[in-house]
N, C-alpha and C positions, 0 to 999 in steps of 0.2 A: 503455762503449758505443763510444767512439772510441779506437782504439789510437794508438800513436806515429806509425805510418805515415799514418793518416788525418789527424792534426793537421798533419803536414808537407805533405800535399797541399792542405790548406785554406789554408795560409799564403800571403798575397799578396806579390808583389814590392813592395818599397818604392821609390818613385821616387827618382831621384838628388837631387832637391831636399831630401829629408829624411834620407837615409841616411848620407851621407858628408861633410856640410858641416863644415869645420874652423874657420871664422870667420864671424861674422855681425854686420852693422851694422843694428840694428833700426829700425823706424819711429820718427820723432821725433828720431833721432840725426843729427848732422852731423859731417863729417870733411873737412878740407882737407889735401891733401898727396899723397904718393906711396905707393901700395899695391903691394907685391911679395909674391907668395905661390906656394907649390908644390902646394897641394891645393885642393879646392873651397871657394869663398867665396861668400857671399850678401850682397847689399846691398839693404836695404829703406828706408834713410834717405837723407839728402842727402850727396852726395860731390862734391867739386871737386878736380881734379888729374890724376894719371896712375895708370894701373893696368897692371902688367906681370906676366905669368905664362905658363907653358906649359900650365896646367891650365884648369879651368872656372870662369867667373864667372857667377853667377846674379843678375839684377837683377829684383827683385820689383815688383809693381804699384804700391806706394806709394813707390818710389824716385824720386829726382830727381838725375840724374847729369849733370855737366858735366865731361867728361874726354877725354883721349886714352887709348884702351884697346888694348893688344896682348896677346891671350890665345890659348890653344888653342881653346877653345869658349866662346861667349857665348850665354846664354839670357836674353832680354830681354823683360820685360813692362811696365816702367815708362817714365818719361820720360827721354830721353837726348839730350844736345847734345854733339857732338864728333866724333871720328874713331875708327873701330873697325877693327882689323886682327886677324883671327882665322886661325890657321894650319890649323884643322880645319873649323869650321863656325860659323854664326850662326843661331840660332832666334829669330824675332820672334813673340812670342805676344801676343794681344789682352789688354789694350788699349794696347799699346806705342805710344809717340809719339816718333819719331826725327827729328832734324834733324842731318844730317852725312853723312860718308862711311863706306862699309862696303867693306872688302876681305877677301874670303874665298873659298875654293874651293867651299863648299857653303852655300846659303842657303835657309831655309824661312820663309815668311811666312803667318801665319794671317789669316783674314778679321777685319776690325776693327782692324788695325794701320795707323797713319799713318806713312808714310815720305816725308820730303822730303830729298833729297840725291842722292848718287851711289853706285852700286854697281859694284865692280870684282870680277870673278870670274876667278881664275887657278887652274890645277890645283895641287894640293898639291906643293910642292917646286919650282914654277916660279919662276925668278929674274926673270922679267919681260923677258928678252931676246927680241927680235923675230926671227922666222925669215925676215922679208922681206929681200931683198938690199939692201945699203947703196947709197946714191946715188953715182954715179960723179962724181969731181971733174973739172972742165974746166980 
């Protein structure tokens, strides 16, 4: 009834959250320390410390994170306390609860997210140097 071509057309795209995750900290797990990775990682447990990567960090709804995070992309749905620096983008998905600072060139926030802190948005590749003229010395 269905040929190979029909089956390929019916197949749905798998979201990034399920398709390419290389490491996972599950609900009920706790980790203190420094996490460095090169591919997609998902945290659903408690994490305290530092996270560094050029790739994607996914923080699930059950996660409780207290950390300084520097990643390429952050997708956040859980509880977060600390500082976020993302070189590509930050996605805040309900019911995320954030206290801290966010620095990113692109930010999306769903309804139902609680954000208490500061947001700094710079263009990708921007070094933060000001284009305003320097004050003259007297």
